[in-house]
C-alpha atoms as an extended CHARMM CRD file, in Angstrom:
* protein
*
       196  EXT
         1         1  MET       CA             -0.5020000000        0.0130000000        0.1630000000  PROA      1               0.0000000000
         2         2  PRO       CA              0.9620000000        3.4760000000       -0.7070000000  PROA      2               0.0000000000
         3         3  GLN       CA              2.4930000000        5.6150000000        1.9210000000  PROA      3               0.0000000000
         4         4  TYR       CA             -0.1070000000        8.3800000000        2.8260000000  PROA      4               0.0000000000
         5         5  ASP       CA              1.8130000000        9.5090000000        6.5560000000  PROA      5               0.0000000000
         6         6  THR       CA              4.4070000000       12.1690000000        5.8030000000  PROA      6               0.0000000000
         7         7  PRO       CA              5.4700000000       14.8690000000        8.5320000000  PROA      7               0.0000000000
         8         8  MET       CA              4.3890000000       18.0600000000        7.8790000000  PROA      8               0.0000000000
         9         9  PRO       CA              5.5100000000       20.7590000000        9.6950000000  PROA      9               0.0000000000
        10        10  GLY       CA              4.5320000000       22.9440000000       12.3960000000  PROA      10              0.0000000000
        11        11  LYS       CA              1.2020000000       20.0640000000       13.0340000000  PROA      11              0.0000000000
        12        12  LYS       CA             -0.9410000000       20.7580000000       15.8420000000  PROA      12              0.0000000000
        13        13  PRO       CA             -1.7890000000       17.4310000000       17.9120000000  PROA      13              0.0000000000
        14        14  ASP       CA             -4.3780000000       15.2030000000       15.7520000000  PROA      14              0.0000000000
        15        15  PRO       CA             -7.7520000000       15.6680000000       17.3310000000  PROA      15              0.0000000000
        16        16  ASP       CA             -8.5890000000       11.7460000000       16.4650000000  PROA      16              0.0000000000
        17        17  ALA       CA             -5.4330000000       10.5990000000       18.8900000000  PROA      17              0.0000000000
        18        18  GLU       CA             -7.9620000000        8.3990000000       20.8850000000  PROA      18              0.0000000000
        19        19  LEU       CA            -10.0070000000        7.0870000000       18.1020000000  PROA      19              0.0000000000
        20        20  ILE       CA             -6.1540000000        6.4730000000       16.4600000000  PROA      20              0.0000000000
        21        21  ALA       CA             -5.2010000000        4.2910000000       19.1380000000  PROA      21              0.0000000000
        22        22  GLU       CA             -8.3170000000        2.5200000000       19.8580000000  PROA      22              0.0000000000
        23        23  LEU       CA             -8.1530000000        1.5400000000       15.6970000000  PROA      23              0.0000000000
        24        24  GLN       CA             -4.8500000000        0.7220000000       16.0210000000  PROA      24              0.0000000000
        25        25  ASN       CA             -5.5820000000       -1.6590000000       19.3030000000  PROA      25              0.0000000000
        26        26  ASP       CA             -8.5890000000       -3.8770000000       17.1930000000  PROA      26              0.0000000000
        27        27  GLN       CA            -10.8940000000       -1.8430000000       19.9670000000  PROA      27              0.0000000000
        28        28  PRO       CA            -14.7410000000       -3.5160000000       19.3890000000  PROA      28              0.0000000000
        29        29  GLY       CA            -16.1870000000       -0.6820000000       17.4360000000  PROA      29              0.0000000000
        30        30  ALA       CA            -13.3280000000        1.6050000000       16.8630000000  PROA      30              0.0000000000
        31        31  PHE       CA            -13.5380000000        0.9530000000       12.9020000000  PROA      31              0.0000000000
        32        32  GLU       CA            -17.6550000000        2.1540000000       12.7010000000  PROA      32              0.0000000000
        33        33  LYS       CA            -16.8320000000        5.3360000000       14.7850000000  PROA      33              0.0000000000
        34        34  LEU       CA            -14.2010000000        6.4770000000       11.9360000000  PROA      34              0.0000000000
        35        35  PHE       CA            -16.7690000000        5.0230000000        9.6010000000  PROA      35              0.0000000000
        36        36  HSD       CA            -19.4530000000        7.8850000000       10.8490000000  PROA      36              0.0000000000
        37        37  ARG       CA            -17.1610000000       10.1290000000       11.5180000000  PROA      37              0.0000000000
        38        38  TYR       CA            -15.3000000000       10.8690000000        7.9040000000  PROA      38              0.0000000000
        39        39  TRP       CA            -17.8360000000        8.9660000000        6.2090000000  PROA      39              0.0000000000
        40        40  ARG       CA            -19.7190000000       12.2300000000        4.8690000000  PROA      40              0.0000000000
        41        41  MET       CA            -16.3680000000       14.2040000000        3.8130000000  PROA      41              0.0000000000
        42        42  ILE       CA            -14.9380000000       11.0470000000        2.0310000000  PROA      42              0.0000000000
        43        43  MET       CA            -18.4150000000       10.8810000000        0.1160000000  PROA      43              0.0000000000
        44        44  ALA       CA            -18.1430000000       14.5750000000       -0.5980000000  PROA      44              0.0000000000
        45        45  LEU       CA            -14.5660000000       14.5440000000       -2.6980000000  PROA      45              0.0000000000
        46        46  ALA       CA            -15.4130000000       11.5640000000       -3.8880000000  PROA      46              0.0000000000
        47        47  LEU       CA            -18.6520000000       12.5870000000       -5.4720000000  PROA      47              0.0000000000
        48        48  SER       CA            -16.7760000000       15.9150000000       -6.9530000000  PROA      48              0.0000000000
        49        49  HSD       CA            -14.9870000000       13.8450000000       -8.8000000000  PROA      49              0.0000000000
        50        50  LEU       CA            -17.0840000000       10.8800000000      -10.0950000000  PROA      50              0.0000000000
        51        51  ASP       CA            -19.8010000000       11.6420000000      -12.6380000000  PROA      51              0.0000000000
        52        52  ASN       CA            -22.7670000000        9.7330000000      -10.4630000000  PROA      52              0.0000000000
        53        53  THR       CA            -23.6880000000        8.7260000000       -6.9710000000  PROA      53              0.0000000000
        54        54  ALA       CA            -23.2520000000        4.8530000000       -7.5980000000  PROA      54              0.0000000000
        55        55  ASP       CA            -19.4280000000        5.5600000000       -8.7360000000  PROA      55              0.0000000000
        56        56  ALA       CA            -19.2900000000        8.0530000000       -5.4390000000  PROA      56              0.0000000000
        57        57  GLU       CA            -20.0900000000        5.5410000000       -3.3400000000  PROA      57              0.0000000000
        58        58  ASP       CA            -18.2430000000        2.8680000000       -4.4920000000  PROA      58              0.0000000000
        59        59  ALA       CA            -15.0490000000        4.3780000000       -3.9830000000  PROA      59              0.0000000000
        60        60  ALA       CA            -15.7140000000        5.7280000000       -0.9530000000  PROA      60              0.0000000000
        61        61  ILE       CA            -16.0860000000        2.3720000000        0.2820000000  PROA      61              0.0000000000
        62        62  GLU       CA            -12.5860000000        0.9090000000       -1.4740000000  PROA      62              0.0000000000
        63        63  THR       CA            -10.9070000000        4.0200000000        0.5170000000  PROA      63              0.0000000000
        64        64  PHE       CA            -12.4730000000        2.6300000000        3.5380000000  PROA      64              0.0000000000
        65        65  ALA       CA            -11.3110000000       -0.9290000000        3.1050000000  PROA      65              0.0000000000
        66        66  ASP       CA             -7.8500000000        0.6700000000        2.4060000000  PROA      66              0.0000000000
        67        67  ILE       CA             -8.3210000000        2.4500000000        5.2680000000  PROA      67              0.0000000000
        68        68  ALA       CA             -8.6050000000       -0.3020000000        7.2830000000  PROA      68              0.0000000000
        69        69  ARG       CA             -5.6110000000       -2.6360000000        5.8620000000  PROA      69              0.0000000000
        70        70  GLY       CA             -3.4550000000        0.2550000000        6.2880000000  PROA      70              0.0000000000
        71        71  ILE       CA             -4.5810000000        2.1510000000        9.8940000000  PROA      71              0.0000000000
        72        72  LYS       CA             -1.6140000000        0.3140000000       11.4450000000  PROA      72              0.0000000000
        73        73  LYS       CA              0.7940000000        1.6130000000        9.3940000000  PROA      73              0.0000000000
        74        74  PHE       CA             -0.2210000000        5.3950000000       10.8640000000  PROA      74              0.0000000000
        75        75  ARG       CA              2.2690000000        7.0440000000       12.3550000000  PROA      75              0.0000000000
        76        76  GLY       CA              0.9740000000        9.5580000000       13.4130000000  PROA      76              0.0000000000
        77        77  GLU       CA              2.9290000000       12.4780000000       11.4490000000  PROA      77              0.0000000000
        78        78  SER       CA              0.1000000000       14.0250000000        9.4940000000  PROA      78              0.0000000000
        79        79  ARG       CA             -3.2230000000       14.5530000000       10.9920000000  PROA      79              0.0000000000
        80        80  LEU       CA             -5.3560000000       11.3250000000       10.4300000000  PROA      80              0.0000000000
        81        81  SER       CA             -8.0520000000       13.7250000000        7.6140000000  PROA      81              0.0000000000
        82        82  THR       CA             -5.2640000000       14.3260000000        5.5920000000  PROA      82              0.0000000000
        83        83  TRP       CA             -4.0680000000       10.8240000000        5.3890000000  PROA      83              0.0000000000
        84        84  LEU       CA             -7.7880000000        9.5600000000        4.8300000000  PROA      84              0.0000000000
        85        85  VAL       CA             -8.1140000000       12.1590000000        2.3680000000  PROA      85              0.0000000000
        86        86  ARG       CA             -5.1420000000       11.2220000000        0.3800000000  PROA      86              0.0000000000
        87        87  ILE       CA             -6.0950000000        7.9870000000        0.1690000000  PROA      87              0.0000000000
        88        88  ALA       CA             -9.6200000000        9.3500000000       -1.3320000000  PROA      88              0.0000000000
        89        89  LEU       CA             -7.5970000000       10.9300000000       -3.6930000000  PROA      89              0.0000000000
        90        90  ASN       CA             -5.9180000000        7.6010000000       -4.7690000000  PROA      90              0.0000000000
        91        91  ARG       CA             -8.9350000000        5.7140000000       -4.5510000000  PROA      91              0.0000000000
        92        92  ILE       CA            -10.8410000000        7.5010000000       -6.7460000000  PROA      92              0.0000000000
        93        93  SER       CA             -7.5830000000        7.9720000000       -9.7140000000  PROA      93              0.0000000000
        94        94  LYS       CA             -8.0520000000        4.6030000000       -9.7940000000  PROA      94              0.0000000000
        95        95  HSD       CA            -11.6410000000        3.9020000000       -9.7800000000  PROA      95              0.0000000000
        96        96  ARG       CA            -11.5310000000        7.1730000000      -12.2510000000  PROA      96              0.0000000000
        97        97  ARG       CA             -9.3390000000        5.2950000000      -14.6090000000  PROA      97              0.0000000000
        98        98  GLN       CA            -11.2940000000        1.7690000000      -14.5150000000  PROA      98              0.0000000000
        99        99  GLN       CA            -14.2140000000        3.2420000000      -15.4720000000  PROA      99              0.0000000000
       100       100  ASN       CA            -12.0530000000        5.4510000000      -18.0260000000  PROA      100             0.0000000000
       101       101  ARG       CA            -13.8160000000        8.9730000000      -17.1750000000  PROA      101             0.0000000000
       102       102  ASN       CA            -12.7810000000       12.1070000000      -18.3390000000  PROA      102             0.0000000000
       103       103  LEU       CA            -10.9300000000       13.3890000000      -15.7150000000  PROA      103             0.0000000000
       104       104  ASN       CA            -11.6020000000       16.8300000000      -16.1600000000  PROA      104             0.0000000000
       105       105  THR       CA            -15.0240000000       16.3110000000      -15.6100000000  PROA      105             0.0000000000
       106       106  ILE       CA            -17.2030000000       16.6900000000      -12.0590000000  PROA      106             0.0000000000
       107       107  SER       CA            -20.8840000000       16.3480000000      -10.9910000000  PROA      107             0.0000000000
       108       108  LEU       CA            -21.9760000000       17.9220000000       -7.3280000000  PROA      108             0.0000000000
       109       109  ASP       CA            -25.3840000000       17.5190000000       -8.5630000000  PROA      109             0.0000000000
       110       110  ASP       CA            -25.7060000000       14.2120000000       -6.4940000000  PROA      110             0.0000000000
       111       111  CYS       CA            -24.0320000000       15.4090000000       -3.1010000000  PROA      111             0.0000000000
       112       112  PRO       CA            -26.0350000000       16.4530000000       -0.0070000000  PROA      112             0.0000000000
       113       113  GLU       CA            -26.4750000000       19.5520000000        0.4630000000  PROA      113             0.0000000000
       114       114  HSD       CA            -25.3160000000       18.8650000000        4.7690000000  PROA      114             0.0000000000
       115       115  ALA       CA            -22.2840000000       16.9680000000        3.2540000000  PROA      115             0.0000000000
       116       116  LEU       CA            -20.5290000000       20.1470000000        1.2610000000  PROA      116             0.0000000000
       117       117  THR       CA            -21.5280000000       22.8870000000        4.0390000000  PROA      117             0.0000000000
       118       118  THR       CA            -18.8430000000       25.4190000000        4.6450000000  PROA      118             0.0000000000
       119       119  PRO       CA            -18.7090000000       29.8290000000        4.8780000000  PROA      119             0.0000000000
       120       120  PRO       CA            -18.8120000000       30.9800000000        1.7000000000  PROA      120             0.0000000000
       121       121  LEU       CA            -16.2840000000       31.6090000000       -0.1980000000  PROA      121             0.0000000000
       122       122  GLU       CA            -16.3900000000       35.3820000000       -0.9290000000  PROA      122             0.0000000000
       123       123  THR       CA            -18.2140000000       37.6550000000        0.9920000000  PROA      123             0.0000000000
       124       124  GLU       CA            -20.2710000000       38.3820000000       -2.1900000000  PROA      124             0.0000000000
       125       125  PHE       CA            -21.4240000000       34.9490000000       -2.0280000000  PROA      125             0.0000000000
       126       126  ASN       CA            -23.3260000000       35.0130000000        1.1020000000  PROA      126             0.0000000000
       127       127  THR       CA            -26.5260000000       32.9740000000        0.2730000000  PROA      127             0.0000000000
       128       128  ARG       CA            -27.8120000000       29.3320000000        0.2590000000  PROA      128             0.0000000000
       129       129  THR       CA            -28.9930000000       29.8650000000       -2.8050000000  PROA      129             0.0000000000
       130       130  GLU       CA            -25.5030000000       31.1670000000       -3.9590000000  PROA      130             0.0000000000
       131       131  ILE       CA            -23.5550000000       28.7210000000       -2.3300000000  PROA      131             0.0000000000
       132       132  ALA       CA            -25.3030000000       26.2930000000       -3.9420000000  PROA      132             0.0000000000
       133       133  LYS       CA            -24.2460000000       27.7730000000       -7.3940000000  PROA      133             0.0000000000
       134       134  ILE       CA            -20.9060000000       28.2860000000       -6.6360000000  PROA      134             0.0000000000
       135       135  HSD       CA            -20.7630000000       24.2670000000       -5.9960000000  PROA      135             0.0000000000
       136       136  GLN       CA            -22.5280000000       24.0460000000       -9.9130000000  PROA      136             0.0000000000
       137       137  ASP       CA            -19.5600000000       25.7300000000      -10.9570000000  PROA      137             0.0000000000
       138       138  LEU       CA            -17.0690000000       24.3680000000       -9.5490000000  PROA      138             0.0000000000
       139       139  LYS       CA            -17.3280000000       21.6500000000      -11.9760000000  PROA      139             0.0000000000
       140       140  ARG       CA            -16.1870000000       24.3600000000      -14.9100000000  PROA      140             0.0000000000
       141       141  LEU       CA            -13.1730000000       24.7120000000      -13.3020000000  PROA      141             0.0000000000
       142       142  PRO       CA             -9.7060000000       22.1510000000      -14.2480000000  PROA      142             0.0000000000
       143       143  ARG       CA             -9.3270000000       20.2280000000      -11.6630000000  PROA      143             0.0000000000
       144       144  SER       CA             -6.1940000000       21.5300000000      -10.3270000000  PROA      144             0.0000000000
       145       145  GLN       CA             -7.8660000000       24.1190000000       -9.2200000000  PROA      145             0.0000000000
       146       146  ARG       CA            -11.2590000000       22.3320000000       -8.2340000000  PROA      146             0.0000000000
       147       147  GLU       CA             -9.0210000000       20.2090000000       -5.7040000000  PROA      147             0.0000000000
       148       148  PRO       CA             -7.3850000000       22.5550000000       -3.6240000000  PROA      148             0.0000000000
       149       149  ILE       CA            -10.8290000000       24.5200000000       -3.8940000000  PROA      149             0.0000000000
       150       150  ILE       CA            -12.5300000000       21.9620000000       -2.6400000000  PROA      150             0.0000000000
       151       151  LEU       CA            -10.1180000000       20.7010000000       -0.0620000000  PROA      151             0.0000000000
       152       152  ARG       CA             -9.7680000000       24.4690000000        1.2900000000  PROA      152             0.0000000000
       153       153  HSD       CA            -13.4620000000       25.9340000000        1.0680000000  PROA      153             0.0000000000
       154       154  ILE       CA            -15.3810000000       22.7640000000        1.4700000000  PROA      154             0.0000000000
       155       155  LEU       CA            -13.4900000000       20.3700000000        3.3620000000  PROA      155             0.0000000000
       156       156  GLY       CA            -11.6210000000       22.8730000000        5.1270000000  PROA      156             0.0000000000
       157       157  PHE       CA             -7.6560000000       22.1780000000        4.8900000000  PROA      157             0.0000000000
       158       158  THR       CA             -5.2930000000       24.3200000000        5.5390000000  PROA      158             0.0000000000
       159       159  PRO       CA             -2.8860000000       25.4870000000        2.8840000000  PROA      159             0.0000000000
       160       160  ASP       CA             -0.2240000000       23.4590000000        4.5100000000  PROA      160             0.0000000000
       161       161  GLU       CA             -2.4270000000       20.4100000000        4.6300000000  PROA      161             0.0000000000
       162       162  ILE       CA             -3.3520000000       20.8260000000        0.9920000000  PROA      162             0.0000000000
       163       163  SER       CA              0.0750000000       21.0460000000        0.1130000000  PROA      163             0.0000000000
       164       164  LEU       CA              1.0240000000       17.5440000000        1.7860000000  PROA      164             0.0000000000
       165       165  THR       CA             -1.8800000000       16.1760000000        0.2240000000  PROA      165             0.0000000000
       166       166  LEU       CA             -2.0160000000       16.9710000000       -2.9610000000  PROA      166             0.0000000000
       167       167  LYS       CA              1.8980000000       17.1790000000       -3.7050000000  PROA      167             0.0000000000
       168       168  ILE       CA              2.9220000000       20.7360000000       -4.1460000000  PROA      168             0.0000000000
       169       169  PRO       CA              3.7990000000       23.2890000000       -2.8960000000  PROA      169             0.0000000000
       170       170  LYS       CA              2.3860000000       26.1090000000       -1.0450000000  PROA      170             0.0000000000
       171       171  PRO       CA              2.5420000000       28.7980000000       -2.9730000000  PROA      171             0.0000000000
       172       172  VAL       CA              1.2360000000       26.5640000000       -5.7060000000  PROA      172             0.0000000000
       173       173  VAL       CA             -1.8080000000       25.4810000000       -3.8980000000  PROA      173             0.0000000000
       174       174  ALA       CA             -2.3430000000       29.7300000000       -3.5120000000  PROA      174             0.0000000000
       175       175  MET       CA             -1.8720000000       30.3780000000       -7.0060000000  PROA      175             0.0000000000
       176       176  ARG       CA             -4.1280000000       27.4150000000       -7.9640000000  PROA      176             0.0000000000
       177       177  ILE       CA             -7.0880000000       28.5140000000       -5.0220000000  PROA      177             0.0000000000
       178       178  ASN       CA             -6.7010000000       32.0110000000       -6.4330000000  PROA      178             0.0000000000
       179       179  ARG       CA             -7.2750000000       31.3750000000      -10.2570000000  PROA      179             0.0000000000
       180       180  GLY       CA            -10.1940000000       29.2590000000       -8.9470000000  PROA      180             0.0000000000
       181       181  ILE       CA            -11.7440000000       31.7510000000       -6.8990000000  PROA      181             0.0000000000
       182       182  LYS       CA            -11.5330000000       33.9250000000       -9.8070000000  PROA      182             0.0000000000
       183       183  ARG       CA            -12.9950000000       31.9590000000      -12.3310000000  PROA      183             0.0000000000
       184       184  LEU       CA            -15.8840000000       31.6490000000      -10.2100000000  PROA      184             0.0000000000
       185       185  ARG       CA            -16.4990000000       35.5360000000       -9.3660000000  PROA      185             0.0000000000
       186       186  GLN       CA            -16.2280000000       35.5500000000      -13.3200000000  PROA      186             0.0000000000
       187       187  LEU       CA            -19.1270000000       33.2300000000      -13.3640000000  PROA      187             0.0000000000
       188       188  HSD       CA            -20.7920000000       34.7350000000      -10.3620000000  PROA      188             0.0000000000
       189       189  HSD       CA            -20.7590000000       37.9690000000      -12.3060000000  PROA      189             0.0000000000
       190       190  GLN       CA            -21.8930000000       36.4790000000      -15.5870000000  PROA      190             0.0000000000
       191       191  ARG       CA            -25.1620000000       34.7420000000      -14.2420000000  PROA      191             0.0000000000
       192       192  ARG       CA            -26.2140000000       38.1050000000      -12.3670000000  PROA      192             0.0000000000
       193       193  GLY       CA            -25.8000000000       40.2320000000      -15.5940000000  PROA      193             0.0000000000
       194       194  ARG       CA            -27.9680000000       37.5560000000      -17.2500000000  PROA      194             0.0000000000
       195       195  LYS       CA            -30.6560000000       38.0910000000      -14.6410000000  PROA      195             0.0000000000
       196       196  LYS       CA            -30.8500000000       41.9490000000      -15.4100000000  PROA      196             0.0000000000
């Protein structure tokens, strides 16, 4: 299994430390606790990359199978959520290749609204309707911009965690997020212009 647990400079203590210990010691109910805590996050990530809910569910379930096989190798050198997302991205990528997916397509149509709750991307996007439209506009962004925006503004990852997860330098993370947000803003203003 690929190594996902790599050090992150200045990392904070993992709030999941107790759960990690339970998982690594095969405590009854530990995996179910992990599943309930992180299913929505993994499913939202899968839905943001795959074409429909059934494919996303398959990828998410396969992700948890990978996690079960690899949890004893987790060394705690990154946050548990960072490690899980890296496993999920790897599984989603394999799933896309198996299904001959177009790497630039995205569908958030089927994603449960509660799985994507997040503060507004920008102060001008401040209503529930506008946030829903932003999620629709994400499908029009290239994957290189879409992934860091999802990790930052939907899943709440820090720039350091995004850099570690996507294996790109932090300045590149910032650049891609800024370009993606600029494009989302353009799409938002185009929509408003059409309404006038």
